[in-house]
C-alpha positions as CSV (number, residue, x, y, z in Angstrom):
1,M,32.0,-30.4,-38.7
2,R,31.0,-33.7,-40.5
3,E,33.3,-35.6,-38.2
4,V,32.0,-33.8,-35.1
5,A,28.4,-34.5,-36.2
6,A,29.3,-38.2,-36.7
7,I,30.8,-38.5,-33.3
8,Y,27.8,-36.7,-31.8
9,W,25.2,-39.0,-33.3
10,K,27.2,-42.0,-32.4
11,E,27.3,-41.0,-28.8
12,I,23.6,-40.1,-28.8
13,S,22.8,-43.5,-30.3
14,D,24.8,-45.2,-27.6
15,A,23.0,-43.2,-24.9
16,M,19.6,-44.1,-26.3
17,R,20.5,-47.8,-26.6
18,D,20.4,-48.4,-22.9
19,R,16.7,-48.2,-22.7
20,R,16.4,-49.1,-19.0
21,T,18.7,-46.4,-17.8
22,L,17.2,-43.9,-20.2
23,M,13.6,-44.6,-19.1
24,M,14.6,-44.3,-15.4
25,V,16.2,-40.9,-16.0
26,L,13.3,-39.6,-18.1
27,A,10.7,-40.9,-15.7
28,S,12.4,-39.4,-12.7
29,S,12.6,-36.1,-14.5
30,L,8.9,-36.0,-15.2
31,L,7.7,-37.5,-11.9
32,L,10.1,-36.1,-9.3
33,V,8.8,-32.5,-9.0
34,P,5.1,-33.6,-9.0
35,M,5.8,-36.2,-6.3
36,L,7.7,-33.7,-4.2
37,L,5.0,-31.0,-4.4
38,F,2.3,-33.6,-3.7
39,V,4.2,-34.8,-0.5
40,F,4.9,-31.2,0.5
41,S,1.3,-30.1,0.1
42,T,0.0,-33.2,2.0
43,V,2.3,-32.4,5.0
44,M,1.1,-28.8,4.9
45,S,-2.5,-29.9,4.8
46,Q,-1.9,-32.1,7.8
47,V,-0.4,-29.2,9.8
48,E,-3.3,-27.0,8.8
49,S,-5.9,-29.6,9.7
50,Q,-4.5,-29.8,13.2
51,A,-4.8,-26.0,13.5
52,I,-8.4,-26.2,12.2
53,D,-9.5,-29.2,14.2
54,R,-10.9,-27.5,17.3
55,T,-10.9,-30.4,19.7
56,V,-9.0,-30.8,23.0
57,I,-8.4,-34.2,24.4
58,A,-8.0,-34.0,28.2
59,V,-7.6,-36.1,31.3
60,N,-9.5,-35.0,34.5
61,M,-11.2,-31.9,33.1
62,K,-13.8,-32.0,35.9
63,D,-11.2,-30.5,38.3
64,A,-10.8,-27.4,36.0
65,P,-14.2,-25.8,35.4
66,L,-12.7,-22.4,34.6
67,L,-10.3,-23.9,32.1
68,E,-13.2,-25.9,30.6
69,N,-15.3,-22.7,30.3
70,Y,-12.5,-20.8,28.6
71,I,-11.9,-23.7,26.1
72,L,-15.6,-23.9,25.2
73,R,-15.8,-20.1,24.8
74,Q,-13.0,-20.3,22.2
75,G,-15.1,-22.6,20.1
76,Y,-13.3,-25.8,21.0
77,Q,-14.8,-29.2,21.9
78,I,-13.5,-31.2,24.8
79,K,-13.2,-35.0,24.7
80,A,-12.1,-37.3,27.5
81,A,-8.9,-39.1,26.8
82,P,-9.0,-42.9,26.6
83,A,-7.5,-44.7,29.6
84,D,-4.8,-46.2,27.4
85,Y,-3.9,-42.9,25.7
86,E,-0.2,-43.5,26.1
87,D,-0.3,-46.7,24.2
88,K,-2.6,-45.3,21.5
89,S,-0.3,-42.3,21.0
90,R,2.7,-44.7,20.6
91,K,0.7,-46.7,18.0
92,K,-0.3,-43.4,16.3
93,E,-4.0,-44.3,16.8
94,L,-4.3,-41.0,18.7
95,T,-3.5,-38.1,16.4
96,K,-3.7,-35.2,19.0
97,P,-1.7,-34.4,22.2
98,V,-3.4,-35.1,25.5
99,L,-3.9,-32.3,28.1
100,L,-3.2,-33.7,31.7
101,I,-4.9,-31.8,34.5
102,P,-3.8,-32.5,38.0
103,E,-6.2,-33.3,40.8
104,N,-7.6,-30.3,42.7
105,F,-6.3,-28.0,40.0
106,E,-8.8,-25.3,40.6
107,K,-8.5,-25.4,44.4
108,E,-4.7,-25.1,44.3
109,M,-5.0,-22.3,41.8
110,A,-7.5,-20.4,44.0
111,Q,-5.2,-20.7,47.0
112,G,-2.4,-19.0,44.9
113,N,-0.3,-22.2,44.7
114,R,1.8,-22.9,41.6
115,V,0.1,-25.5,39.4
116,E,1.3,-27.3,36.3
117,L,-0.6,-28.5,33.2
118,E,1.1,-31.2,31.2
119,I,0.8,-32.0,27.5
120,A,1.5,-35.6,26.7
121,Y,2.4,-36.9,23.2
122,D,4.7,-39.4,21.6
123,T,7.6,-37.7,19.9
124,S,7.5,-40.2,17.0
125,N,3.8,-39.4,16.4
126,R,4.2,-36.6,13.9
127,Q,0.4,-35.8,13.7
128,A,0.1,-35.4,17.4
129,E,3.2,-33.2,17.5
130,M,1.6,-30.9,14.9
131,G,-1.3,-30.2,17.3
132,L,1.1,-29.1,20.0
133,N,1.4,-25.4,19.1
134,P,-2.3,-24.8,18.8
135,L,-2.9,-26.3,22.3
136,R,0.0,-24.3,23.7
137,R,-1.5,-21.1,22.3
138,L,-4.9,-22.0,23.7
139,L,-3.5,-22.6,27.2
140,G,-1.4,-19.4,27.0
141,G,-4.6,-17.5,26.3
142,F,-6.2,-19.0,29.4
143,V,-3.3,-18.0,31.6
144,Q,-3.3,-14.5,30.2
145,E,-7.1,-14.1,30.8
146,K,-6.8,-15.6,34.4
147,N,-3.9,-13.2,35.3
148,G,-5.9,-10.3,33.9
149,L,-8.9,-11.2,36.0
150,D,-6.8,-11.5,39.1
151,L,-5.3,-8.1,38.6
152,M,-8.8,-6.5,38.0
153,M,-10.1,-8.1,41.2
154,R,-7.3,-6.3,43.0
155,G,-8.1,-3.0,41.3
156,V,-5.1,-3.1,38.9
157,S,-5.8,-2.3,35.3
158,T,-4.3,-4.8,32.8
159,E,-3.5,-1.9,30.5
160,L,-0.7,-0.9,32.9
161,L,1.1,-4.1,31.9
162,Q,0.5,-3.4,28.2
163,S,1.8,0.1,27.8
164,I,3.5,-0.8,24.6
165,A,1.6,-2.1,21.6
166,I,3.4,-4.1,18.9
167,K,2.2,-4.3,15.3
168,E,3.7,-5.9,12.2
169,R,4.1,-3.9,9.0
170,H,5.0,-5.9,5.9
171,I,7.2,-4.0,3.5
172,S,7.4,-6.7,0.7
173,R,6.0,-5.8,-2.7
174,P,2.4,-6.7,-3.3
175,D,3.3,-8.9,-6.3
176,E,6.1,-10.7,-4.5
177,R,5.6,-14.4,-4.1
178,K,6.2,-16.1,-0.8
179,V,8.8,-19.0,-1.1
180,T,9.0,-21.5,1.7
181,I,8.9,-25.2,0.7
182,T,9.2,-24.4,-3.0
183,G,12.7,-23.0,-2.3
184,M,13.9,-26.6,-2.4
185,L,12.9,-27.0,-6.1
186,P,16.2,-25.4,-7.5
187,M,18.2,-28.0,-5.6
188,V,16.0,-30.7,-7.2
189,L,16.5,-29.3,-10.6
190,I,20.3,-29.2,-10.3
191,M,20.4,-32.7,-9.0
192,A,18.4,-33.9,-12.0
193,I,20.9,-32.3,-14.3
194,V,23.9,-33.9,-12.5
195,M,22.3,-37.4,-12.4
196,G,20.9,-37.2,-15.9
197,G,24.2,-36.5,-17.7
198,M,26.3,-38.7,-15.4
199,F,25.5,-42.1,-17.0
200,A,26.0,-40.8,-20.6
201,A,29.3,-39.1,-19.6
202,I,30.7,-42.3,-17.9
203,D,29.6,-44.6,-20.8
204,S,31.1,-42.4,-23.5
205,T,34.5,-42.2,-21.8
206,A,35.4,-44.8,-19.1
207,G,32.8,-47.2,-20.5
208,E,34.4,-47.2,-23.9
209,R,37.9,-47.5,-22.3
210,E,36.7,-50.6,-20.4
211,R,35.1,-52.1,-23.5
212,G,38.1,-51.3,-25.7
213,S,36.1,-49.3,-28.2
214,L,37.8,-46.0,-27.6
215,E,41.1,-47.0,-29.4
216,P,39.4,-48.0,-32.7
217,L,37.5,-44.6,-32.6
218,M,40.8,-42.8,-32.2
219,M,42.2,-44.6,-35.3
220,N,39.8,-42.6,-37.5
221,P,41.1,-39.3,-39.0
222,V,39.6,-37.1,-36.3
223,S,41.4,-34.7,-33.9
224,G,41.2,-34.8,-30.2
225,F,39.2,-31.6,-30.2
226,Q,36.6,-33.1,-32.5
227,L,36.2,-36.1,-30.3
228,A,36.0,-33.9,-27.2
229,F,33.5,-31.6,-28.8
230,G,31.3,-34.4,-30.1
231,K,31.2,-36.4,-26.9
232,T,30.7,-33.4,-24.7
233,A,27.9,-32.1,-26.9
234,A,26.1,-35.4,-26.8
235,V,26.3,-35.6,-23.0
236,A,25.2,-31.9,-22.8
237,S,22.2,-32.7,-25.0
238,V,21.1,-35.4,-22.6
239,S,21.4,-33.0,-19.7
240,V,19.5,-30.3,-21.5
241,L,16.7,-32.8,-22.4
242,I,16.5,-33.6,-18.6
243,V,16.3,-29.8,-17.9
244,I,13.5,-29.3,-20.4
245,L,11.5,-32.3,-19.1
246,T,11.9,-31.4,-15.5
247,V,10.9,-27.8,-16.0
248,S,8.0,-28.9,-18.1
249,S,6.8,-31.1,-15.2
250,F,6.3,-28.0,-13.1
251,F,3.0,-27.3,-15.1
252,P,1.2,-30.6,-14.4
253,A,2.7,-30.6,-10.9
254,Q,0.5,-27.7,-10.0
255,I,-2.5,-29.9,-10.5
256,V,-1.5,-32.4,-7.9
257,I,-0.9,-29.8,-5.1
258,A,-3.4,-30.7,-2.4
259,N,-3.0,-27.5,-0.3
260,E,-4.5,-24.1,-1.1
261,A,-1.7,-22.1,0.5
262,L,0.9,-23.9,-1.5
263,Q,-1.1,-23.5,-4.7
264,A,-1.2,-19.7,-4.1
265,E,2.5,-19.7,-3.4
266,F,3.6,-21.8,-6.3
267,Q,2.6,-19.8,-9.4
268,F,4.8,-21.1,-12.3
269,G,4.0,-19.7,-15.7
270,G,5.5,-19.7,-19.2
271,K,7.8,-16.7,-18.4
272,D,9.2,-18.5,-15.3
273,A,9.8,-21.7,-17.4
274,L,11.8,-19.7,-20.0
275,A,13.8,-18.0,-17.3
276,F,14.6,-21.3,-15.7
277,L,15.8,-22.7,-19.1
278,F,17.9,-19.6,-19.7
279,I,19.5,-20.1,-16.3
280,L,20.0,-23.9,-16.4
281,V,21.0,-24.7,-20.0
282,P,24.5,-23.1,-19.6
283,L,24.9,-24.9,-16.3
284,A,23.9,-28.2,-17.8
285,A,26.6,-27.7,-20.5
286,A,29.2,-26.8,-17.8
287,L,28.4,-29.8,-15.6
288,S,28.3,-32.2,-18.5
289,S,31.8,-31.1,-19.7
290,L,33.1,-31.6,-16.2
291,Q,31.6,-35.1,-16.0
292,V,33.2,-36.0,-19.3
293,A,36.6,-34.7,-18.2
294,L,36.4,-36.4,-14.9
295,S,35.3,-39.7,-16.4
296,L,38.0,-39.7,-19.0
297,T,40.6,-39.9,-16.2
298,C,39.2,-43.2,-15.1
299,K,39.9,-46.6,-16.6
300,T,36.8,-48.5,-15.5
301,F,33.1,-47.7,-15.3
302,K,33.0,-48.4,-11.6
303,E,35.9,-45.9,-10.9
304,A,34.2,-43.2,-13.0
305,N,30.9,-43.9,-11.2
306,V,32.5,-43.3,-7.8
307,R,34.2,-40.1,-8.8
308,N,31.1,-38.7,-10.4
309,Q,29.1,-39.6,-7.3
310,L,31.6,-37.4,-5.3
311,L,31.0,-34.6,-7.8
312,S,27.2,-35.0,-7.4
313,L,27.6,-35.0,-3.6
314,T,29.6,-31.7,-3.8
315,V,27.1,-30.1,-6.1
316,S,24.1,-31.2,-3.9
317,F,25.7,-29.6,-0.8
318,M,26.3,-26.2,-2.5
319,P,22.7,-25.0,-2.4
320,M,22.6,-25.7,1.3
321,F,24.4,-22.4,1.7
322,F,21.1,-20.6,1.3
323,I,19.4,-22.6,4.0
324,L,22.3,-22.1,6.5
325,N,22.7,-18.4,5.6
326,P,19.2,-17.0,5.0
327,G,20.3,-13.4,5.1
328,K,21.5,-11.2,2.2
329,E,23.5,-13.2,-0.4
330,P,27.1,-11.9,-0.9
331,A,28.1,-10.5,-4.3
332,W,30.7,-13.2,-4.9
333,L,27.9,-15.8,-5.2
334,A,27.4,-14.7,-8.8
335,W,30.8,-16.1,-9.7
336,V,30.2,-19.6,-8.1
337,P,28.5,-22.1,-10.4
338,V,25.4,-23.9,-9.0
339,M,25.1,-21.3,-6.2
340,A,24.6,-18.5,-8.7
341,Q,21.9,-20.5,-10.6
342,T,20.2,-21.4,-7.3
343,Q,20.1,-17.8,-6.3
344,M,18.6,-16.7,-9.7
345,M,16.0,-19.5,-9.6
346,N,14.9,-18.4,-6.2
347,Q,14.5,-14.9,-7.5
348,V,12.3,-16.2,-10.3
349,L,10.2,-18.2,-7.8
350,K,9.7,-15.0,-5.8
351,G,8.6,-13.1,-8.8
352,E,11.7,-10.9,-8.8
353,L,13.5,-9.7,-11.9
354,V,16.8,-11.3,-12.4
355,G,19.5,-8.8,-13.2
356,A,21.4,-8.9,-16.5
357,H,24.8,-8.5,-14.8
358,P,24.7,-11.6,-12.6
359,M,23.1,-13.5,-15.5
360,L,26.0,-12.6,-17.8
361,I,28.6,-13.5,-15.1
362,A,27.0,-16.9,-14.5
363,I,26.9,-17.6,-18.3
364,G,30.5,-16.5,-18.7
365,V,31.7,-18.8,-15.9
366,C,29.9,-21.7,-17.5
367,V,31.5,-20.9,-20.9
368,L,35.0,-20.9,-19.2
369,I,34.3,-24.3,-17.6
370,V,33.2,-25.8,-20.9
371,T,36.2,-24.3,-22.7
372,A,38.7,-25.6,-20.1
373,S,37.1,-29.0,-20.0
374,L,37.1,-29.3,-23.8
375,Y,40.8,-28.4,-23.8
376,F,41.6,-31.0,-21.1
377,V,39.6,-33.7,-22.9
378,A,41.2,-32.9,-26.3
379,S,44.7,-33.2,-24.8
380,K,43.9,-36.2,-22.8
381,M,42.4,-38.3,-25.6
382,R,45.7,-39.1,-27.3
383,E,47.3,-39.9,-23.9
384,V,44.4,-42.4,-23.1
385,V,45.1,-44.4,-26.3
386,M,48.9,-44.5,-25.5
387,E,48.3,-45.9,-22.0
């Protein structure tokens, strides 16, 4: 154990020596989640502000007095669009879509002719596009009221067209949390683990091979397993530190959320943090051992960096399964690293209880990965020196 401890502290010291890389990793761990939640909440607030802003910008409203009356009765204000509304929308100076009313709109409608209302907006103007659905709903209400009045004038009850009523009944638990945008946070955590341990894994293996410092280390009376265990434990410690810092950043992140709906949705407490750590620490150890094993097969730092980037890309795409397949998760997911942890973290965010069986399966798979990686690194160490 003394030899393993010496190797461990040597690798930790080497990892801490590169202050610039270390500070970048630590800063990203502490700031990434708060920044993402702040951006998410700002976007949600912009969407809600468009729904709350009860203003309609229109062209030629004078030819549609019935429509004008309906819009005013719904509590909206009507403003005339500027003459250069197209140019202002392209320059994002106009933050709402523009309702275009054709000439003689009301006369054509009274004669029973088909008339069209246009909504103009620049597709690159995100704020204007956010106001599109509220305006569509408003116009849909006008069309429905107009059709109903026409039927009543002909002595036809509108209830004949609405013989079936549709209601929604929510069957979710009262204490269940809604997860929408926050469902992306597990992906962020996993990427923080991968990126946090990658530099330490590359430096302690391919970096030492390139600098020629691995051969003198092997000349000491230590076994390949001791070297493998010491190096892997050091890299895993860096990854676990990243996990702790990133999960801890969830607490101050709740302060910067600028949207009330997202604040109500994102309720992250001490029990949730402990559950996240229990889920992520074994995964951090498994990914670190894989990174060490992968980096040891490379002779240069650049080659190891490229291979680890491919590993990071693969890991980052795995949680996309839950976005592409939003239905019930299959049972085999519990046996797939990264995907199993993503599923359990989503359950924690929803306020659901994570089952002991899938938790034990996920931990067991991580233990198998660590064991296999240690065996590979231990057997590879002597071969590396002979090359």
